[in-house]
Backbone bond lengths (Angstrom), bond angles and torsions (degrees), N, CA, C in turn:
res aa  C-N    CA-C-N  psi(-1)  N-CA   C-N-CA  omega(-1)  CA-C   N-CA-C  phi
1 X - - - 1.527 - - 1.479 107.16 -
2 X 1.341 116.41 123.63 1.523 116.90 177.87 1.551 110.31 -88.58
3 X 1.272 111.49 112.61 1.478 116.86 -175.58 1.471 111.80 -98.28
4 X 1.290 121.12 10.09 1.448 125.81 177.71 1.512 112.12 -52.19
5 X 1.313 116.93 -51.81 1.475 120.59 -179.28 1.543 112.98 -64.08
6 X 1.297 115.40 -37.45 1.438 118.23 175.45 1.573 112.47 -64.45
7 X 1.330 113.83 -42.49 1.484 118.72 175.30 1.548 109.98 -59.42
8 X 1.298 114.21 -48.42 1.580 117.24 -178.09 1.472 109.60 -59.52
9 X 1.351 114.58 -46.49 1.527 116.75 -179.28 1.536 110.12 -62.63
10 X 1.268 119.28 -42.03 1.447 123.87 178.01 1.530 110.30 -59.02
11 X 1.253 118.71 -45.63 1.460 121.68 178.54 1.459 110.23 -62.52
12 X 1.404 120.60 -45.25 1.426 122.89 -179.56 1.517 109.28 -61.29
13 X 1.352 118.70 -40.15 1.499 122.02 -179.79 1.532 109.25 -65.36
14 X 1.343 116.81 -43.76 1.484 121.04 174.02 1.500 113.29 -54.59
15 X 1.336 114.31 -43.86 1.519 120.48 -179.51 1.516 112.22 -65.94
16 X 1.263 119.51 -24.09 1.473 122.93 -179.76 1.530 114.20 -89.16
17 X 1.340 118.10 -3.75 1.471 120.96 -178.61 1.549 110.37 -57.04
18 X 1.216 120.60 -32.87 1.491 125.43 -179.98 1.540 115.46 -99.68
19 X 1.314 114.35 2.12 1.491 118.62 -172.05 1.520 108.28 -79.34
20 X 1.260 114.26 165.26 1.577 121.01 175.35 1.492 109.07 -70.90
21 X 1.302 113.50 128.08 1.492 116.28 170.24 1.482 116.25 -58.49
22 X 1.324 117.92 -17.71 1.442 120.76 -178.60 1.542 110.76 -78.96
23 X 1.334 115.59 -20.19 1.448 119.14 -178.28 1.483 117.86 -115.11
24 X 1.287 115.70 -0.90 1.513 120.90 -173.43 1.607 108.60 -141.66
25 X 1.309 114.95 120.97 1.460 118.74 176.67 1.578 111.72 -60.79
26 X 1.379 112.38 -40.55 1.450 115.15 178.95 1.540 110.03 -65.95
27 X 1.219 116.95 -43.21 1.517 118.80 -179.07 1.495 110.21 -58.41
28 X 1.402 112.32 -42.66 1.477 118.48 -179.63 1.545 110.38 -61.16
29 X 1.365 115.19 -45.14 1.449 117.22 -177.45 1.556 108.93 -65.42
30 X 1.300 117.72 -40.70 1.432 119.69 -177.46 1.527 111.44 -68.00
31 X 1.351 116.41 -33.23 1.478 123.32 -175.69 1.577 109.15 -72.51
32 X 1.322 112.78 -25.36 1.546 118.84 179.74 1.465 110.57 -77.52
33 X 1.279 121.80 -19.80 1.442 124.56 172.22 1.489 113.57 90.23
34 X 1.394 112.34 -177.87 1.398 124.07 -174.01 1.560 115.64 -51.78
35 X 1.350 118.63 -46.28 1.388 119.31 -179.57 1.469 118.87 -61.49
36 X 1.358 112.80 -40.24 1.478 122.63 177.69 1.528 111.33 -65.33
37 X 1.317 112.80 -44.56 1.497 118.93 -175.99 1.566 106.69 -65.92
38 X 1.364 119.11 -47.00 1.465 121.52 -178.29 1.548 109.27 -69.04
39 X 1.274 120.82 -38.19 1.486 120.85 172.57 1.514 112.26 -54.22
40 X 1.361 114.73 -49.01 1.466 118.19 178.75 1.482 114.46 -61.98
41 X 1.356 117.27 -33.71 1.461 118.68 178.15 1.530 108.53 -70.31
42 X 1.318 118.39 -38.67 1.546 121.92 172.23 1.487 111.36 -55.52
43 X 1.390 116.48 -49.65 1.502 118.59 179.04 1.493 110.13 -58.60
44 X 1.324 117.93 -46.15 1.466 120.70 -174.99 1.504 111.38 -64.45
45 X 1.390 114.98 -39.45 1.502 120.47 178.74 1.567 111.08 -60.43
46 X 1.324 111.47 -39.75 1.495 116.51 -179.42 1.498 109.30 -67.93
47 X 1.346 118.28 -36.63 1.437 117.90 -178.86 1.527 106.97 -73.27
48 X 1.270 124.21 -31.70 1.447 124.72 173.04 1.497 108.58 -58.43
49 X 1.326 120.37 -49.51 1.403 120.25 -177.28 1.541 113.19 -64.19
50 X 1.312 116.93 -35.97 1.513 120.37 178.83 1.535 107.11 -68.49
51 X 1.374 120.42 -43.13 1.409 124.24 -178.71 1.537 110.52 -65.50
52 X 1.365 119.06 -35.74 1.399 124.29 173.88 1.508 112.92 -60.60
53 X 1.311 110.91 -46.38 1.562 116.49 -179.43 1.566 109.19 -62.83
54 X 1.373 114.66 -41.96 1.416 118.39 178.84 1.538 113.48 -64.09
55 X 1.328 113.08 -41.15 1.473 116.97 175.09 1.532 113.65 -61.05
56 X 1.302 114.66 -37.27 1.523 123.28 179.44 1.497 108.11 -67.35
57 X 1.269 118.00 -28.16 1.483 122.32 178.07 1.449 114.38 -89.90
58 X 1.316 119.79 10.73 1.472 124.13 178.62 1.554 113.38 99.20
59 X 1.319 117.56 5.33 1.425 119.52 175.64 1.508 115.60 -69.39
60 X 1.358 118.11 174.66 1.402 124.29 -177.00 1.526 110.53 -71.35
61 X 1.330 118.09 117.94 1.489 121.14 -179.31 1.521 113.44 -64.29
62 X 1.377 116.71 -22.23 1.434 119.53 179.69 1.593 111.92 -64.13
63 X 1.324 114.63 -24.73 1.493 121.82 178.27 1.501 106.79 -65.57
64 X 1.367 117.27 -44.36 1.455 123.94 -179.75 1.517 111.81 -63.09
65 X 1.315 115.27 -42.63 1.400 121.13 177.03 1.597 112.61 -61.85
66 X 1.266 113.27 -42.06 1.494 118.78 179.59 1.520 107.56 -64.66
67 X 1.317 119.06 -45.26 1.482 120.72 179.49 1.497 113.09 -64.00
68 X 1.326 118.55 -36.20 1.477 118.49 178.46 1.556 107.80 -72.86
69 X 1.248 118.04 -36.41 1.501 118.24 172.41 1.478 112.30 -57.98
70 X 1.336 117.52 -39.59 1.481 119.32 176.48 1.484 112.65 -64.01
71 X 1.318 113.90 -40.98 1.472 119.18 -178.74 1.466 109.09 -65.37
72 X 1.316 119.22 -48.98 1.450 125.17 -178.63 1.577 109.92 -56.85
73 X 1.295 115.04 -45.74 1.476 120.30 -179.67 1.494 108.45 -58.01
74 X 1.327 117.90 -49.69 1.452 116.60 -178.36 1.479 117.50 -71.07
75 X 1.382 115.56 -23.15 1.453 120.96 169.71 1.585 111.85 -66.71
76 X 1.398 110.25 -34.55 1.480 111.59 177.88 1.591 110.85 -72.28
77 X 1.268 116.17 -26.65 1.438 118.39 171.87 1.499 110.33 -65.63
78 X 1.305 117.39 -43.72 1.429 123.06 176.68 1.553 112.29 -57.56
79 X 1.310 111.83 -51.49 1.501 116.22 179.28 1.467 111.14 -53.06
80 X 1.367 117.72 -47.06 1.480 121.45 178.68 1.542 111.36 -64.39
81 X 1.223 118.10 -34.44 1.482 117.79 174.36 1.445 112.30 -61.30
82 X 1.303 119.61 -36.88 1.453 123.68 -177.79 1.485 113.61 -92.52
83 X 1.414 118.16 7.05 1.465 120.59 176.00 1.521 110.09 79.52
84 X 1.353 121.05 23.96 1.423 125.31 -178.82 1.457 110.16 -115.30
85 X 1.393 118.93 174.92 1.427 117.65 -173.57 1.581 104.12 -145.46
86 X 1.371 114.39 170.99 1.474 117.14 175.23 1.481 111.15 -59.40
87 X 1.323 123.56 -34.58 1.464 130.89 175.36 1.508 111.46 -46.88
88 X 1.291 113.85 -44.16 1.499 120.60 179.95 1.532 111.79 -64.23
89 X 1.339 114.11 -41.96 1.483 118.56 174.77 1.510 113.67 -68.32
90 X 1.343 117.30 -43.49 1.401 120.37 178.21 1.524 112.37 -62.40
91 X 1.341 117.73 -36.03 1.409 121.67 179.37 1.503 108.80 -67.44
92 X 1.320 118.93 -40.67 1.486 122.74 177.26 1.468 110.95 -63.75
93 X 1.344 116.97 -40.95 1.488 117.57 179.51 1.535 109.74 -68.34
94 X 1.329 118.42 -35.83 1.443 120.40 175.14 1.457 114.14 -63.61
95 X 1.325 115.09 -39.87 1.555 121.70 177.96 1.503 108.51 -64.35
96 X 1.339 118.10 -33.93 1.441 120.73 -178.38 1.616 112.63 -82.04
97 X 1.262 115.27 -19.21 1.493 121.38 -176.94 1.533 109.69 -48.58
98 X 1.308 116.05 129.47 1.523 118.41 174.09 1.562 113.40 88.34
99 X 1.407 113.24 -9.33 1.488 112.87 176.13 1.508 111.72 -87.66
100 X 1.250 116.83 153.98 1.461 118.96 179.64 1.456 112.44 -89.04
């Protein structure tokens, strides 16, 4: 798995922690706090489910990919909020590899 893009996005998110919420979407999300971040993840997860259902019914699979990208991005914001990184998630996935 190529984690370079995840690392770059995580670095960008970290760099926005002190930015103005007026000029940065990430800074705005972080400034709104835990509840707003988690609500946004819930919204994005719902959009993933709807896009998957549409894809299963013959819809454009690129819409599903786009919604998953949105979900992953907002999950990266949540990780940063809690002082975690993509490396933590990748390490957990690696730990689980091969288990049933």
